Residue frames relative to the residue before (quaternion, step in Angstrom):
aa qw qx qy qz dx dy dz
X 1.0000 0.0000 0.0000 0.0000 0.00 0.00 0.00
X 0.3022 -0.7874 0.5114 0.1647 3.57 -0.50 1.17
X 0.3878 -0.7095 0.5381 0.2382 3.57 -0.91 0.87
X 0.1560 -0.8297 0.5327 0.0592 3.57 -0.43 1.22
X 0.4532 0.7087 -0.4458 0.3060 3.58 1.21 0.05
X 0.2092 -0.7594 0.6033 0.1254 3.56 -1.10 0.84
X 0.5734 0.5838 -0.3638 0.4450 3.56 1.31 0.18
X 0.2863 -0.7910 0.5201 0.1480 3.58 -0.83 0.97
X 0.8130 0.0632 -0.0236 0.5783 3.60 1.17 -0.36
X 0.2479 -0.7297 0.6146 0.1684 3.54 -1.36 0.29
X 0.3933 -0.6598 0.5721 0.2876 3.53 -1.34 0.26
X 0.2390 -0.7504 0.6010 0.1364 3.58 -1.03 0.83
X 0.4234 -0.7289 0.4756 0.2514 3.57 -0.67 1.08
X 0.3550 -0.7362 0.5014 0.2838 3.57 0.99 -0.82
X 0.7390 -0.4041 0.3071 0.4430 3.53 -1.31 -0.26
X 0.8120 0.0537 0.0229 0.5808 3.58 0.95 -0.90
X 0.4306 -0.6895 0.5240 0.2541 3.54 -1.24 0.62
X 0.5958 0.5918 -0.3546 0.4112 3.58 1.23 -0.38
X 0.4307 -0.7273 0.4698 0.2549 3.64 -0.61 1.11
X 0.6609 0.5315 -0.3304 0.4142 3.60 0.98 -0.78
X 0.6685 0.4947 -0.3061 0.4634 3.59 1.22 -0.34
X 0.4900 0.7117 -0.4133 0.2872 3.59 1.23 -0.32
X 0.6845 0.4837 -0.2965 0.4578 3.59 0.89 -0.89
X 0.6301 0.5251 -0.3260 0.4701 3.58 1.05 -0.78
X 0.6853 0.4747 -0.2831 0.4743 3.56 0.88 -0.94
X 0.6027 0.5542 -0.3511 0.4543 3.57 1.09 -0.69
X 0.6759 0.4935 -0.2900 0.4642 3.59 0.90 -0.91
X 0.6547 0.5173 -0.3092 0.4563 3.58 0.96 -0.87
X 0.7201 0.4441 -0.2570 0.4672 3.58 0.78 -1.01
X 0.6058 0.5301 -0.3636 0.4688 3.59 1.07 -0.60
X 0.6529 0.5073 -0.3164 0.4650 3.62 0.89 -0.84
X 0.6716 0.4946 -0.3005 0.4627 3.59 0.93 -0.95
X 0.6470 0.5194 -0.3275 0.4520 3.57 0.99 -0.78
X 0.6618 0.5001 -0.3072 0.4664 3.59 0.96 -0.85
X 0.6330 0.5077 -0.3249 0.4859 3.59 1.04 -0.78
X 0.6419 0.5257 -0.3190 0.4581 3.59 0.96 -0.85
X 0.6678 0.5061 -0.2930 0.4605 3.54 0.89 -0.97
X 0.6804 0.4953 -0.2812 0.4612 3.57 0.87 -1.02
X 0.6956 0.4999 -0.2864 0.4292 3.57 0.77 -1.03
X 0.7168 0.4471 -0.2709 0.4614 3.58 0.82 -0.94
X 0.6181 0.5167 -0.3574 0.4724 3.59 1.07 -0.64
X 0.6344 0.5224 -0.3349 0.4609 3.61 1.00 -0.74
X 0.6214 0.5277 -0.3384 0.4700 3.60 1.02 -0.75
X 0.6658 0.4956 -0.3067 0.4659 3.61 0.89 -0.89
X 0.6800 0.4860 -0.2903 0.4660 3.60 0.87 -0.90
X 0.6414 0.5237 -0.3292 0.4538 3.59 0.96 -0.82
X 0.6811 0.4730 -0.2952 0.4746 3.60 0.91 -0.88
X 0.6721 0.4967 -0.3092 0.4538 3.60 0.96 -0.79
X 0.7344 0.4468 -0.2411 0.4505 3.59 1.02 -0.74
X 0.7073 0.4278 -0.2582 0.4999 3.64 1.19 -0.34
X 0.3802 -0.7540 0.4888 0.2192 3.62 -0.46 1.14
X 0.6059 0.5739 -0.3559 0.4206 3.59 1.13 -0.58
X 0.7034 0.4421 -0.2594 0.4924 3.59 1.21 -0.45
X 0.4901 0.6453 -0.4511 0.3741 3.59 1.20 0.27
X 0.3616 0.6897 -0.5178 0.3543 3.51 0.60 1.33
X 0.7013 -0.4782 0.3100 0.4283 3.61 -1.19 0.36
X 0.6446 0.5442 -0.3321 0.4220 3.59 0.90 -0.92
X 0.7352 0.4024 -0.2343 0.4925 3.58 0.85 -0.93
X 0.5446 0.5800 -0.3979 0.4568 3.58 1.21 -0.36
X 0.6829 0.4511 -0.2810 0.5012 3.59 0.95 -0.85
X 0.6215 0.5482 -0.3409 0.4438 3.58 1.05 -0.71
X 0.6345 0.5224 -0.3189 0.4721 3.59 1.01 -0.79
X 0.6712 0.4797 -0.2983 0.4800 3.55 0.98 -0.80
X 0.6015 0.5454 -0.3520 0.4658 3.58 1.10 -0.64
X 0.6421 0.5164 -0.3098 0.4745 3.60 1.00 -0.84
X 0.6391 0.5258 -0.3156 0.4641 3.57 1.01 -0.83
X 0.6734 0.4896 -0.2877 0.4733 3.57 0.96 -0.89
X 0.6250 0.5369 -0.3345 0.4574 3.58 1.05 -0.73
X 0.6259 0.5196 -0.3337 0.4763 3.60 1.03 -0.72
X 0.6684 0.5018 -0.2926 0.4646 3.57 0.99 -0.84
X 0.6513 0.5298 -0.3125 0.4444 3.55 0.99 -0.87
X 0.6888 0.4645 -0.2779 0.4822 3.56 0.92 -0.90
X 0.6731 0.5257 -0.3040 0.4219 3.57 0.90 -0.91
X 0.6990 0.4828 -0.2883 0.4418 3.60 0.91 -0.85
X 0.7302 0.3967 -0.2456 0.4991 3.64 1.17 -0.30
X 0.7506 0.4363 -0.2353 0.4369 3.59 0.74 -1.05
X 0.6299 0.5686 -0.3601 0.3878 3.62 0.90 -0.84
X 0.6556 0.5008 -0.3234 0.4635 3.63 0.95 -0.77
X 0.6282 0.5313 -0.3269 0.4649 3.57 1.04 -0.76
X 0.6611 0.5075 -0.3007 0.4636 3.59 0.95 -0.90
X 0.6433 0.5124 -0.3224 0.4688 3.58 1.01 -0.79
X 0.6536 0.5266 -0.3122 0.4450 3.59 0.97 -0.88
X 0.6658 0.4843 -0.3072 0.4772 3.57 0.97 -0.85
X 0.6599 0.5200 -0.3082 0.4462 3.59 0.96 -0.81
X 0.7510 0.3798 -0.2076 0.4987 3.58 0.95 -0.87
X 0.3166 -0.7733 0.4797 0.2676 3.56 1.33 -0.28
X 0.5704 0.5234 -0.3934 0.4959 3.52 1.12 0.83
X 0.0747 -0.8764 0.4754 0.0195 3.59 0.35 1.28
X 0.4010 0.7041 -0.4897 0.3221 3.55 0.62 1.13
X 0.0921 -0.7477 0.6523 0.0837 3.52 -1.36 0.34
X 0.4792 -0.6799 0.4678 0.2988 3.56 -0.90 0.88
X 0.6529 -0.5156 0.3801 0.4041 3.55 -1.26 0.42
X 0.6714 0.4797 -0.2943 0.4821 3.57 0.93 -0.91
X 0.6505 0.5200 -0.3106 0.4583 3.57 1.00 -0.84
X 0.6256 0.5414 -0.3328 0.4525 3.56 1.07 -0.72
X 0.6754 0.4716 -0.2954 0.4839 3.59 0.89 -0.90
X 0.6313 0.5269 -0.3373 0.4584 3.61 1.02 -0.75
X 0.6605 0.5036 -0.3028 0.4673 3.55 0.91 -0.95
X 0.6368 0.5320 -0.3225 0.4554 3.59 0.98 -0.85
X 0.6437 0.5307 -0.3238 0.4462 3.59 0.95 -0.87
X 0.7189 0.4389 -0.2646 0.4696 3.61 0.76 -1.00
X 0.6054 0.5453 -0.3613 0.4534 3.59 1.06 -0.67
X 0.6723 0.4951 -0.2879 0.4689 3.60 0.90 -0.95
X 0.6700 0.5134 -0.3033 0.4422 3.53 0.91 -0.92
X 0.7177 0.4315 -0.2649 0.4781 3.59 0.78 -0.98
X 0.6264 0.5409 -0.3409 0.4459 3.59 1.03 -0.71
X 0.6724 0.4740 -0.2847 0.4921 3.57 0.94 -0.91
X 0.6199 0.5508 -0.3397 0.4439 3.59 1.04 -0.74
X 0.6020 0.5597 -0.3458 0.4525 3.53 1.07 -0.75
X 0.6699 0.5103 -0.2770 0.4627 3.51 0.95 -1.01
X 0.6869 0.4856 -0.2835 0.4604 3.56 0.88 -0.94
X 0.6631 0.5055 -0.3153 0.4532 3.61 0.94 -0.85
X 0.6163 0.5300 -0.3522 0.4639 3.61 1.01 -0.70
X 0.6495 0.5012 -0.3147 0.4773 3.59 1.05 -0.74
X 0.6498 0.5039 -0.3201 0.4705 3.59 0.97 -0.80
X 0.6457 0.5094 -0.3234 0.4679 3.61 1.00 -0.75
X 0.6273 0.5203 -0.3382 0.4705 3.57 1.06 -0.65
X 0.6380 0.5129 -0.3190 0.4776 3.60 1.06 -0.73
X 0.6113 0.5485 -0.3346 0.4621 3.57 1.10 -0.74
X 0.6737 0.4811 -0.2858 0.4826 3.58 0.96 -0.88
X 0.6117 0.5474 -0.3449 0.4553 3.60 1.05 -0.69
X 0.6808 0.4681 -0.2926 0.4814 3.60 0.86 -0.90
X 0.6611 0.5248 -0.3149 0.4341 3.60 0.93 -0.89
X 0.7566 0.3841 -0.2073 0.4869 3.63 0.97 -0.83
X 0.7618 0.3815 -0.1992 0.4842 3.57 0.90 -0.89
X 0.7853 0.1782 -0.0937 0.5855 3.63 1.14 -0.60
X 0.0274 0.8660 -0.4993 -0.0043 3.64 0.79 0.89
X 0.6541 0.5298 -0.3253 0.4308 3.60 1.03 -0.70
X 0.7251 0.3964 -0.2305 0.5138 3.58 1.19 -0.50
X 0.3795 0.7766 -0.4557 0.2126 3.58 1.29 -0.05
X 0.6957 0.4821 -0.2915 0.4457 3.62 0.79 -0.98
X 0.6675 0.4837 -0.3022 0.4787 3.59 1.15 -0.52
X 0.7104 0.4645 -0.2622 0.4592 3.57 0.86 -1.00
X 0.7735 0.2347 -0.1180 0.5768 3.57 0.89 -0.97
X 0.1004 0.8087 -0.5626 0.1392 3.56 0.62 1.17
X 0.6810 -0.4688 0.3524 0.4385 3.61 -1.21 0.27
X 0.6499 0.5077 -0.3224 0.4647 3.58 0.96 -0.80
X 0.6504 0.5063 -0.3204 0.4668 3.60 0.98 -0.84
X 0.6300 0.5443 -0.3337 0.4422 3.60 1.02 -0.76
X 0.6672 0.4962 -0.2904 0.4736 3.54 0.94 -0.92
X 0.6580 0.5026 -0.3064 0.4696 3.59 0.99 -0.81
X 0.6353 0.5170 -0.3302 0.4691 3.61 0.99 -0.77
X 0.6652 0.5065 -0.2952 0.4624 3.55 0.95 -0.92
X 0.6589 0.5034 -0.3062 0.4675 3.57 0.95 -0.90
X 0.6379 0.5213 -0.3303 0.4606 3.59 1.03 -0.77
X 0.6243 0.5396 -0.3275 0.4603 3.60 1.05 -0.80
X 0.6766 0.4881 -0.2873 0.4706 3.58 0.91 -0.96
X 0.6513 0.5227 -0.3201 0.4473 3.58 0.96 -0.85
X 0.6935 0.4851 -0.2850 0.4499 3.60 0.80 -1.01
X 0.6849 0.4843 -0.2932 0.4586 3.58 0.88 -0.91
X 0.6370 0.5107 -0.3363 0.4694 3.59 1.04 -0.68
X 0.6334 0.5239 -0.3295 0.4646 3.61 1.04 -0.74
X 0.6624 0.5009 -0.3051 0.4660 3.58 0.94 -0.88
X 0.6755 0.4888 -0.2933 0.4677 3.58 0.89 -0.95
X 0.6501 0.5179 -0.3102 0.4614 3.60 1.01 -0.82
X 0.6270 0.5436 -0.3328 0.4480 3.59 1.03 -0.80
X 0.6699 0.4909 -0.2901 0.4754 3.58 0.87 -0.97
X 0.6867 0.5013 -0.2980 0.4340 3.57 0.86 -0.95
X 0.6694 0.4920 -0.3071 0.4642 3.60 0.94 -0.84
X 0.6404 0.5086 -0.3293 0.4719 3.58 1.03 -0.72
X 0.6369 0.5147 -0.3248 0.4732 3.58 1.08 -0.72
X 0.6382 0.5457 -0.3205 0.4384 3.59 1.07 -0.75
X 0.6299 0.5503 -0.3304 0.4373 3.61 1.17 -0.43
X 0.6025 0.5920 -0.3525 0.4028 3.61 1.21 -0.46
X 0.3869 -0.6909 0.5625 0.2378 3.51 -1.32 0.44
X 0.0969 -0.7586 0.6432 0.0372 3.54 -1.04 0.90
X 0.1729 -0.8600 0.4773 0.0521 3.55 -0.11 1.35
X 0.7766 0.2396 -0.1154 0.5711 3.55 1.19 -0.55
X 0.4741 -0.6346 0.5185 0.3220 3.58 -1.06 0.76
X 0.0245 -0.8388 0.5420 -0.0456 3.57 -0.44 1.23
X 0.4775 -0.6445 0.5134 0.3051 3.52 -1.35 0.17
X 0.3111 -0.7320 0.5813 0.1716 3.55 -0.84 1.07
X 0.3333 -0.7741 0.5113 0.1682 3.55 -0.58 1.19
X 0.6048 0.4952 -0.3751 0.4982 3.53 0.67 1.16
X 0.4791 -0.6536 0.4731 0.3455 3.61 -1.23 0.00
X 0.7520 0.1485 -0.1799 0.6165 3.57 1.32 0.27
X 0.6253 -0.5686 0.3898 0.3657 3.56 -1.30 0.25
X 0.0194 0.7822 -0.6190 0.0679 3.56 0.02 1.29
X 0.6675 -0.5569 0.3108 0.3843 3.57 -1.14 0.59
X 0.7124 0.4975 -0.2791 0.4088 3.57 0.65 -1.14
X 0.6849 0.4614 -0.3193 0.4649 3.67 0.77 -0.81
X 0.6515 0.5031 -0.3302 0.4620 3.61 1.01 -0.66
X 0.6119 0.5582 -0.3461 0.4407 3.59 1.02 -0.77
X 0.6336 0.5557 -0.3317 0.4239 3.60 1.01 -0.74
X 0.6715 0.4966 -0.3049 0.4577 3.61 1.16 -0.40
X 0.5445 0.6477 -0.4025 0.3493 3.59 1.19 -0.29
X 0.2957 -0.7499 0.5652 0.1756 3.59 -1.10 0.74
X 0.6440 0.4665 -0.3453 0.4984 3.59 1.25 0.33
X 0.6910 -0.4720 0.3293 0.4374 3.62 -1.21 0.18
X 0.1584 -0.8015 0.5741 0.0541 3.56 -0.92 1.00
X 0.2919 0.7972 -0.4939 0.1879 3.61 1.19 0.31
X 0.6644 0.5013 -0.3133 0.4574 3.57 0.89 -0.91
X 0.6528 0.5184 -0.3122 0.4557 3.56 1.00 -0.84
X 0.6617 0.5101 -0.3037 0.4580 3.56 0.94 -0.91
X 0.6445 0.5095 -0.3146 0.4755 3.59 1.03 -0.82
X 0.6498 0.5116 -0.3154 0.4654 3.59 0.99 -0.79
X 0.6300 0.5188 -0.3275 0.4761 3.57 1.03 -0.81
X 0.6597 0.5080 -0.3171 0.4541 3.60 0.93 -0.82
X 0.7256 0.4462 -0.2514 0.4595 3.56 0.84 -1.01
X 0.7476 0.3834 -0.2264 0.4928 3.58 0.63 -1.15
X 0.6515 0.5254 -0.3247 0.4406 3.60 0.91 -0.86
X 0.6713 0.4902 -0.2963 0.4704 3.56 0.93 -0.86
X 0.6350 0.5430 -0.3200 0.4467 3.56 1.05 -0.76
X 0.7282 0.4351 -0.2601 0.4612 3.60 0.74 -1.06
X 0.6604 0.4694 -0.3225 0.4895 3.61 1.19 -0.23
X 0.7536 0.4337 -0.2261 0.4392 3.53 0.70 -1.14
X 0.6682 0.5271 -0.3256 0.4120 3.63 0.84 -0.93
X 0.6749 0.4546 -0.3202 0.4851 3.68 0.79 -0.81
X 0.6310 0.5368 -0.3378 0.4467 3.58 1.02 -0.78
X 0.6579 0.4944 -0.3092 0.4766 3.59 0.96 -0.85
X 0.6163 0.5373 -0.3459 0.4603 3.61 1.04 -0.71
X 0.6423 0.5119 -0.3181 0.4736 3.58 1.02 -0.78
X 0.6596 0.5095 -0.3063 0.4599 3.56 0.89 -0.95
X 0.6591 0.5038 -0.3051 0.4676 3.62 0.89 -0.91
X 0.6258 0.5400 -0.3373 0.4506 3.60 0.99 -0.82
X 0.7352 0.4231 -0.2491 0.4674 3.57 0.82 -0.95
X 0.5302 0.5874 -0.4122 0.4517 3.60 1.21 -0.27
X 0.6945 0.4175 -0.2629 0.5236 3.58 1.13 -0.63
X 0.6465 0.5526 -0.3314 0.4083 3.60 1.00 -0.77
X 0.6700 0.5312 -0.3180 0.4097 3.60 0.79 -1.00
X 0.6845 0.4520 -0.3207 0.4737 3.68 0.75 -0.83
X 0.6225 0.5397 -0.3475 0.4478 3.61 1.05 -0.71
X 0.6443 0.5093 -0.3185 0.4733 3.60 1.03 -0.72
X 0.6718 0.5103 -0.2941 0.4493 3.55 0.96 -0.90
X 0.6543 0.5122 -0.3135 0.4597 3.58 1.18 -0.47
X 0.5026 0.6592 -0.4264 0.3619 3.59 1.25 -0.24
X 0.2304 -0.8041 0.5412 0.0860 3.60 -0.73 1.12
X 0.5255 0.6405 -0.4178 0.3728 3.59 1.19 -0.34
X 0.5001 -0.6569 0.4595 0.3273 3.65 -0.83 0.86
X 0.8293 0.1367 -0.1445 0.5223 3.54 -0.69 1.16
X 0.4995 0.6870 -0.4193 0.3204 3.57 1.22 -0.22
X 0.6542 0.5196 -0.3146 0.4507 3.55 1.02 -0.85
X 0.6602 0.5012 -0.3126 0.4639 3.58 0.97 -0.84
X 0.6500 0.5101 -0.3275 0.4583 3.58 0.96 -0.77
X 0.6567 0.5107 -0.3102 0.4601 3.56 0.99 -0.83
X 0.6998 0.4593 -0.2847 0.4673 3.57 0.90 -0.85
X 0.5767 0.5920 -0.3860 0.4098 3.62 1.11 -0.54
X 0.6336 0.5273 -0.3401 0.4525 3.60 1.09 -0.58
X 0.6989 0.4346 -0.2612 0.5044 3.57 1.24 -0.43
X 0.5246 0.6799 -0.4073 0.3109 3.60 1.14 -0.47
X 0.6623 0.5009 -0.3062 0.4654 3.57 0.94 -0.91
X 0.6433 0.5274 -0.3132 0.4582 3.55 0.95 -0.88
X 0.6593 0.5155 -0.3059 0.4540 3.59 0.92 -0.89
X 0.6249 0.5424 -0.3335 0.4518 3.58 1.00 -0.82
X 0.6801 0.4830 -0.2868 0.4710 3.57 0.90 -0.96
X 0.6350 0.5346 -0.3269 0.4518 3.59 0.99 -0.84
X 0.6711 0.5093 -0.3124 0.4389 3.60 0.87 -0.94
X 0.6757 0.4802 -0.2977 0.4735 3.61 0.90 -0.91
X 0.6838 0.5053 -0.2952 0.4358 3.60 0.84 -1.02
X 0.7509 0.3907 -0.2332 0.4787 3.62 0.64 -1.05
X 0.5809 0.5842 -0.3782 0.4222 3.59 1.07 -0.59
X 0.7212 0.4134 -0.2439 0.4995 3.57 0.84 -0.93
X 0.6301 0.5492 -0.3313 0.4378 3.59 1.04 -0.75
X 0.6770 0.4719 -0.2893 0.4851 3.58 0.93 -0.87
X 0.6488 0.5126 -0.3310 0.4547 3.60 0.98 -0.71
X 0.6812 0.4834 -0.2922 0.4658 3.59 1.12 -0.58
X 0.8301 0.2672 -0.1041 0.4781 3.61 0.93 -0.83
X 0.7671 0.3614 -0.2076 0.4878 3.61 1.12 -0.41
X 0.4325 0.6799 -0.4748 0.3540 3.57 1.27 0.22
X 0.5136 -0.6219 0.4762 0.3502 3.65 -1.05 0.64
X 0.6356 -0.5669 0.3631 0.3778 3.62 -1.09 0.65
X 0.6270 0.5630 -0.3394 0.4181 3.59 1.09 -0.68
X 0.7172 0.4158 -0.2350 0.5075 3.56 1.22 -0.54
X 0.6763 0.5113 -0.2920 0.4427 3.56 0.99 -0.92
X 0.0212 -0.7715 0.6357 0.0149 3.55 -1.22 0.54
X 0.6676 -0.4963 0.3503 0.4304 3.59 -1.21 0.26
X 0.6500 0.5336 -0.3173 0.4383 3.57 0.99 -0.82
X 0.6860 0.4663 -0.2935 0.4753 3.58 0.89 -0.92
X 0.6342 0.5305 -0.3395 0.4484 3.60 1.01 -0.69
X 0.6469 0.5067 -0.3066 0.4804 3.58 1.02 -0.84
X 0.6600 0.5082 -0.3074 0.4601 3.58 0.94 -0.88
X 0.6666 0.4876 -0.3061 0.4734 3.59 0.94 -0.86
X 0.6371 0.5206 -0.3264 0.4654 3.58 1.01 -0.79
X 0.6349 0.5302 -0.3336 0.4521 3.59 1.00 -0.77
X 0.6367 0.5344 -0.3250 0.4510 3.57 1.07 -0.76
X 0.7801 0.3671 -0.2159 0.4584 3.60 0.68 -1.02
X 0.6830 0.4449 -0.3083 0.4904 3.61 1.19 -0.20
X 0.7737 0.2957 -0.1542 0.5387 3.61 1.18 -0.47
X 0.7542 0.4217 -0.2421 0.4413 3.56 0.56 -1.16
X 0.6760 0.5037 -0.3032 0.4443 3.61 0.82 -0.95
X 0.6733 0.4620 -0.3171 0.4824 3.68 0.83 -0.83
X 0.6367 0.5201 -0.3405 0.4563 3.61 1.12 -0.57
X 0.7052 0.4763 -0.2634 0.4543 3.59 1.02 -0.81
X 0.5408 0.6696 -0.3957 0.3204 3.58 1.09 -0.61
X 0.6678 0.4823 -0.3330 0.4588 3.67 0.80 -0.84
X 0.6629 0.5032 -0.3178 0.4543 3.61 0.97 -0.81
X 0.6376 0.5361 -0.3256 0.4472 3.57 0.99 -0.85
X 0.7273 0.4389 -0.2536 0.4627 3.58 0.83 -0.96
X 0.6892 0.4725 -0.3021 0.4589 3.60 0.99 -0.73
X 0.6722 0.5139 -0.3111 0.4328 3.61 0.97 -0.78
X 0.7578 0.3844 -0.1955 0.4895 3.58 1.06 -0.71
X 0.7187 0.4197 -0.2273 0.5056 3.59 1.25 -0.01
X 0.3653 -0.7622 0.4973 0.1957 3.57 -0.48 1.24
X 0.6278 0.5403 -0.3431 0.4430 3.61 1.00 -0.73
X 0.6762 0.4824 -0.2891 0.4759 3.55 0.97 -0.90
X 0.5979 0.5491 -0.3581 0.4612 3.60 1.07 -0.66
X 0.6762 0.5033 -0.2845 0.4566 3.55 0.90 -0.97
X 0.6614 0.5080 -0.3043 0.4602 3.56 0.96 -0.86
X 0.6610 0.4953 -0.3052 0.4739 3.58 0.99 -0.82
X 0.6286 0.5373 -0.3275 0.4571 3.57 1.08 -0.75
X 0.6733 0.4799 -0.2876 0.4834 3.57 0.97 -0.87
X 0.6283 0.5452 -0.3322 0.4446 3.57 1.06 -0.75
X 0.7408 0.4047 -0.2194 0.4892 3.54 0.89 -0.96
X 0.2794 -0.8048 0.4850 0.1976 3.55 1.25 -0.41
X 0.5343 0.6145 -0.3943 0.4260 3.54 1.08 0.77
X 0.4067 -0.7578 0.4516 0.2375 3.58 -0.53 1.13
X 0.7037 0.4631 -0.2754 0.4633 3.58 1.04 -0.63
X 0.3647 0.7512 -0.4887 0.2527 3.60 1.24 0.11
X 0.6631 0.5209 -0.3218 0.4306 3.59 0.90 -0.89
X 0.5754 0.5927 -0.3838 0.4127 3.59 1.15 -0.52
X 0.7112 0.4788 -0.2573 0.4459 3.57 0.96 -0.92
X 0.7450 0.3459 -0.2232 0.5250 3.61 1.12 -0.45
């Protein structure tokens, strides 16, 4: 596919057009990025260092934390650099690269949440078959399938974008290179790209979400049927953290990409994107550690600090 673009760089609008807000936003997003990085790295290290957490659920959680770090890093770091240098540009190649990694990590988040829902379904509804169905080999295959599919989707969008012509240096109405704002700058036909976004984008959002919904349709009645004292609460507590993350992630994602044009606006899209690329990855470690005794213990042992439990 020949690159027909005659443009070497784009301008990124960022979060706000107001210069007086740039330093405040820079400080806020820098703090959130550092918290996101620290929290998710601690989750990965705690799971890797504690043999009791070497289970399918925590294996997928560690990968989710890794993906969250990648999702935030590929979008926020460029914005922070632009604000610091006061040079809000991104090269054409850098824009396509950022778009590729954003799509890959974003889709991976969606797929991993669906896989984690399936893991909880098997653990609660088919406990006797859990070790067979969700075996280490099955976990690795599921993870490899997620990486393969998301890379194919991201590569498809990126290659189709590379075929477009950009005749004028334009301003991307976003703080990173998302598909829709970049398509608006093209001076060639974008029908194929828009159709691909509708088909592939809808698929990677809706199908994992439906898998999660179907899983919990089976999980909730199974929990309600538990007669053991406290058994239902213990079973549902393992799903509570996952449900919180799902609600925040898909709530903002759908508001950004599935809202009708009459309701959606550039400001709401940017705000929603900021939530699922920055806020959600930052909250995930807190949600999982605060609601999970095993994770609390692993983090306490990792940090080797007796007062750790006081702060969480």
